[in-house]
VMD Tcl script that draws the C-alpha trace (Angstrom):
set ca {
  {106.53 24.40 38.93}
  {104.35 21.36 38.31}
  {102.29 21.83 41.35}
  {102.14 25.37 40.26}
  {100.76 24.45 36.90}
  {98.10 21.90 38.59}
  {97.01 24.72 40.97}
  {96.49 27.25 38.41}
  {95.03 24.79 36.19}
  {92.30 24.02 38.85}
  {91.81 27.47 40.52}
  {92.55 30.21 37.74}
  {89.49 31.24 35.75}
  {89.26 31.70 32.23}
  {87.07 34.35 29.89}
  {85.02 30.96 29.51}
  {81.87 29.89 31.02}
  {80.57 26.20 31.36}
  {76.79 25.47 30.96}
  {75.55 22.08 32.35}
  {72.42 20.24 33.85}
  {71.70 22.19 37.29}
  {69.20 21.00 39.21}
  {65.10 21.33 39.81}
  {63.38 23.25 42.61}
  {59.86 22.73 44.43}
  {58.29 25.94 43.38}
  {56.48 25.75 47.16}
  {59.94 26.73 48.51}
  {59.50 30.32 46.64}
  {55.88 31.02 46.68}
  {52.86 31.59 48.97}
  {49.63 32.48 47.85}
  {47.73 34.57 50.38}
  {49.88 33.26 53.08}
  {48.73 29.69 52.70}
  {50.89 26.34 52.41}
  {49.97 24.04 49.33}
  {49.86 20.84 51.32}
  {48.74 18.60 48.10}
  {50.44 15.71 47.05}
  {52.91 16.00 44.05}
  {54.64 18.90 43.42}
  {55.49 21.74 40.59}
  {59.19 22.28 39.83}
  {61.36 24.93 37.98}
  {64.52 23.49 36.56}
  {67.63 25.49 36.08}
  {70.90 24.87 34.27}
  {74.37 25.20 36.00}
  {76.65 27.76 34.73}
  {80.58 28.51 36.06}
  {83.39 30.44 35.08}
  {85.67 27.69 34.03}
  {88.97 26.83 34.96}
  {91.70 25.18 32.47}
  {90.64 21.74 33.96}
  {87.03 22.31 33.97}
  {87.02 23.52 30.11}
  {88.74 19.84 29.64}
  {86.15 18.16 31.74}
  {83.62 19.95 29.74}
  {84.80 18.78 26.59}
  {84.42 15.44 27.63}
  {80.77 15.76 28.66}
  {78.08 15.23 25.80}
  {75.69 17.42 28.02}
  {78.26 20.25 28.42}
  {78.55 23.53 26.54}
  {81.38 25.75 26.67}
  {80.42 29.75 26.15}
  {82.98 32.63 25.93}
  {82.14 35.39 28.49}
  {81.06 37.98 25.19}
  {78.27 35.18 24.65}
  {77.42 34.53 28.20}
  {77.04 38.23 29.78}
  {76.61 39.92 26.59}
  {79.52 42.04 27.57}
  {78.19 42.92 30.93}
  {79.84 43.04 33.97}
  {79.37 40.20 36.35}
  {77.41 42.81 38.54}
  {75.36 43.94 35.59}
  {74.80 40.22 34.38}
  {73.31 39.59 37.93}
  {71.03 42.55 37.63}
  {69.65 41.97 34.14}
  {68.89 38.27 35.51}
  {66.43 39.83 38.31}
  {65.02 41.96 36.21}
  {63.79 38.95 33.96}
  {62.90 36.78 37.26}
  {60.84 40.16 38.33}
  {59.42 40.10 34.94}
  {58.56 36.46 34.81}
  {56.86 36.73 38.38}
  {54.27 39.28 37.39}
  {53.68 37.66 34.20}
  {53.14 34.47 36.14}
  {50.58 36.02 38.54}
  {48.52 38.22 35.79}
  {48.01 35.09 33.93}
  {47.28 32.71 36.59}
  {44.74 35.09 38.48}
  {43.27 35.54 34.86}
  {43.01 32.18 34.37}
  {41.43 31.53 37.46}
  {38.85 34.22 37.06}
  {40.29 36.25 39.62}
  {40.87 40.49 39.55}
  {43.92 41.20 38.52}
  {45.16 44.33 37.16}
  {48.79 44.95 35.81}
  {50.64 48.30 35.41}
  {53.01 48.61 32.63}
  {55.47 51.38 33.55}
  {57.81 50.89 30.61}
  {60.61 48.96 29.78}
  {63.92 48.14 31.64}
  {67.28 49.17 29.79}
  {69.03 45.66 30.11}
  {71.93 46.71 27.37}
  {73.41 49.26 25.24}
  {75.41 48.18 22.20}
  {78.72 49.94 21.54}
  {77.39 51.52 18.22}
  {74.38 52.92 19.59}
  {73.93 56.70 20.01}
  {72.31 56.17 23.50}
  {75.66 54.82 24.58}
  {76.47 56.18 27.85}
  {73.74 58.00 28.20}
  {70.92 55.40 28.65}
  {72.52 52.78 31.52}
  {71.02 49.13 32.84}
  {67.86 49.66 35.10}
  {66.51 52.75 33.43}
  {63.00 52.53 32.27}
  {61.77 53.55 28.49}
  {58.72 55.27 28.64}
  {58.22 56.03 24.95}
  {59.17 56.34 21.89}
  {58.63 59.27 19.67}
  {55.74 60.19 22.15}
  {54.05 57.08 21.77}
  {53.56 54.85 24.61}
  {53.48 51.03 24.81}
  {52.02 47.87 26.39}
  {55.07 45.75 26.19}
  {58.61 45.82 25.19}
  {57.48 43.75 22.25}
  {55.23 46.40 20.77}
  {57.94 48.85 21.10}
  {60.79 46.68 19.31}
  {57.97 46.33 16.46}
  {57.38 49.94 16.36}
  {61.22 50.98 16.11}
  {61.72 48.17 13.60}
  {58.97 49.71 11.34}
  {60.77 52.87 11.21}
  {62.90 53.38 8.18}
  {67.12 53.02 8.29}
  {68.67 56.29 10.07}
  {65.18 58.00 11.06}
  {65.91 59.93 14.18}
  {63.81 58.98 17.33}
  {63.23 60.63 20.51}
  {63.55 58.66 23.72}
  {61.55 59.28 26.80}
  {62.91 57.59 29.81}
  {62.81 57.54 33.41}
  {66.19 57.29 35.79}
  {66.38 58.19 39.39}
  {62.78 59.15 39.48}
  {63.09 61.81 36.62}
  {61.47 61.11 33.26}
  {64.06 62.69 30.58}
  {63.41 63.27 27.02}
  {66.35 62.42 24.44}
  {66.41 63.03 20.47}
  {68.84 61.08 18.32}
  {69.20 57.41 17.61}
  {70.27 57.18 14.06}
  {70.37 53.87 12.54}
  {68.22 51.97 15.11}
  {68.48 52.45 18.80}
  {70.78 49.46 19.82}
  {69.00 48.82 23.43}
  {67.90 45.43 24.85}
  {64.73 45.48 26.82}
  {62.27 43.63 28.97}
  {58.99 44.87 30.65}
  {58.66 46.78 33.86}
  {55.84 45.81 35.36}
  {53.39 45.74 38.35}
  {50.56 43.38 39.17}
  {47.94 44.55 41.42}
  {45.12 41.82 43.17}
  {43.34 41.31 45.97}
  {45.11 37.94 46.31}
  {48.43 38.35 47.99}
  {50.90 36.55 45.99}
  {54.69 36.29 47.02}
  {57.77 35.39 45.92}
  {61.08 34.77 47.52}
  {63.62 33.76 45.04}
  {66.84 35.59 46.45}
  {69.73 34.83 44.09}
  {67.83 33.03 41.44}
  {67.40 34.81 37.93}
  {66.30 34.62 34.47}
  {62.95 34.03 32.89}
  {62.24 30.35 32.44}
  {60.37 29.42 35.41}
  {57.12 31.24 34.08}
  {55.09 28.52 33.07}
  {55.86 26.58 36.59}
  {55.22 29.62 38.36}
  {52.19 30.31 36.55}
  {50.88 26.62 37.03}
  {51.45 26.66 40.75}
  {49.44 29.78 41.44}
  {46.53 28.78 39.19}
  {46.56 25.37 40.94}
  {46.24 27.05 44.37}
  {43.41 29.26 43.25}
  {41.24 27.06 41.15}
  {42.29 23.44 41.13}
  {43.75 22.02 44.04}
  {43.81 18.31 42.88}
  {45.29 19.53 39.09}
  {48.86 17.93 39.91}
  {47.15 14.88 41.16}
  {50.20 13.54 43.10}
  {52.48 14.12 40.27}
  {55.83 15.40 40.20}
  {55.93 17.66 37.45}
  {58.75 20.02 35.82}
  {58.99 22.38 32.92}
  {60.18 25.58 31.60}
  {59.29 28.34 29.56}
  {58.71 31.90 29.55}
  {55.30 33.43 29.83}
  {53.65 36.53 27.67}
  {50.29 38.71 28.96}
  {48.37 36.71 26.18}
  {49.30 33.18 28.00}
  {51.32 32.26 25.66}
  {54.57 30.44 26.18}
  {58.16 31.45 24.98}
  {61.46 29.49 24.29}
  {64.24 29.25 26.44}
  {67.95 28.13 26.31}
  {69.13 24.72 27.67}
  {66.01 22.79 26.92}
  {68.18 19.78 26.62}
  {69.85 19.92 29.91}
  {66.73 20.89 31.73}
  {64.95 17.66 30.65}
  {68.06 16.18 32.29}
  {67.53 18.04 35.63}
  {63.68 17.46 35.38}
  {64.52 13.72 35.45}
  {67.17 13.51 38.11}
  {64.66 15.38 39.95}
  {62.12 12.36 39.67}
  {59.61 14.34 37.54}
  {57.24 12.32 35.49}
  {56.25 15.28 33.36}
  {58.12 17.81 31.48}
  {56.48 20.45 29.58}
  {58.55 22.19 27.00}
  {57.65 25.42 24.59}
  {57.04 24.08 21.09}
  {57.03 27.24 18.73}
  {57.91 27.11 15.25}
  {61.65 27.79 14.41}
  {61.75 30.99 12.48}
  {62.98 31.09 8.85}
  {65.90 33.37 10.00}
  {67.10 30.99 12.72}
  {66.33 27.89 10.06}
  {68.51 29.98 7.43}
  {71.59 30.11 9.22}
  {71.16 26.59 11.22}
  {68.91 24.25 8.79}
  {69.26 21.80 12.08}
  {67.70 24.20 14.35}
  {65.18 22.66 16.60}
  {62.16 23.60 18.74}
  {62.90 23.29 22.54}
  {60.28 20.63 22.74}
  {62.51 18.76 20.08}
  {65.68 19.10 21.78}
  {64.11 18.00 25.30}
  {62.49 14.65 23.60}
  {65.62 13.90 21.49}
  {67.62 13.97 25.10}
  {64.89 12.05 26.60}
  {64.81 9.52 24.37}
  {68.72 9.35 23.92}
  {69.34 8.99 27.57}
  {66.07 6.58 28.08}
  {64.65 8.99 30.78}
  {61.57 7.83 32.55}
  {59.88 10.95 31.64}
  {56.82 12.22 29.11}
  {58.12 15.17 27.40}
  {54.49 17.69 26.82}
  {54.82 20.55 23.88}
  {53.08 23.32 24.76}
  {52.60 26.63 23.28}
  {49.95 27.97 25.97}
  {49.45 28.12 29.63}
  {45.85 26.51 28.81}
  {47.77 23.44 26.88}
  {49.51 22.62 30.04}
  {46.17 22.77 32.44}
  {44.21 20.81 29.87}
  {46.87 17.92 29.66}
  {47.29 17.49 33.66}
  {43.50 17.52 33.50}
  {42.77 14.99 30.72}
  {45.93 12.90 32.06}
  {44.84 12.34 35.70}
  {45.31 9.34 37.03}
  {47.36 7.56 34.26}
}
mol new
graphics top color blue
foreach p $ca { graphics top sphere $p radius 0.5 }
foreach p [lrange $ca 0 end-1] q [lrange $ca 1 end] { graphics top cylinder $p $q radius 0.2 }
display resetview
């Protein structure tokens, strides 16, 4: 009986996930620009956290680890199945790659056009009137006949409507455009941009099973360096995290405290972290809430990491820092 209990504690997964520091990977391992290999010294590294479904023993270990967080399955996946959660992560990765391409090409003064097809549906809440009508991977192309250039524009428009308003959503599934009228009390769907970038410069990613949006900043810097300033790294091992918007702004991510540990472990001397103000709404719920930069800096100081944490709010700030700090 004791043996069985021990095996159960080790092997049987529970409806909880443990999030802990993961690792860092050289962007060159997943990226090629015009088929050329970037042979300059140093590296850009995207960092990631490790997420795994936990057994009883792993939950105990996590409780003793100050850098590990435990989440319920609902908190981690939003109620999605494992397969859907993986697909959602891949949509985020696709979007992050396209935005990185567009921003890097634009900053390098290269021709770039981005087609906006609509927004991927990532989730439909249980109380949405679109439940069992819209599904993951459907693309919403318009609301009330109005088209948008980003998911943010769509969300802002819907948020401006009166509570209880009827809305008509146009969406694409299996290649067909369909109009659907309902949506009282909000439409209750989670979205991310469905885009495609066109340029004479051939940029290819091979990210495999890697998902999520947080590698966008490092993707952008790597592409820009190869196109516009091959010596920008100056032999340094550079890591960072953050999403990218079409205007070049760097968006917040989760796990900044864990990612700076991953960066330091990989030997990075610089870690870029988003430094956007914490909203009043968030501060109202959590007065101690910090920016991604503050989270990363706090851990770097506490653990005495040999790494410089650099705050950024847009890509240009990261580029300027790398130019100005060459030779230091």
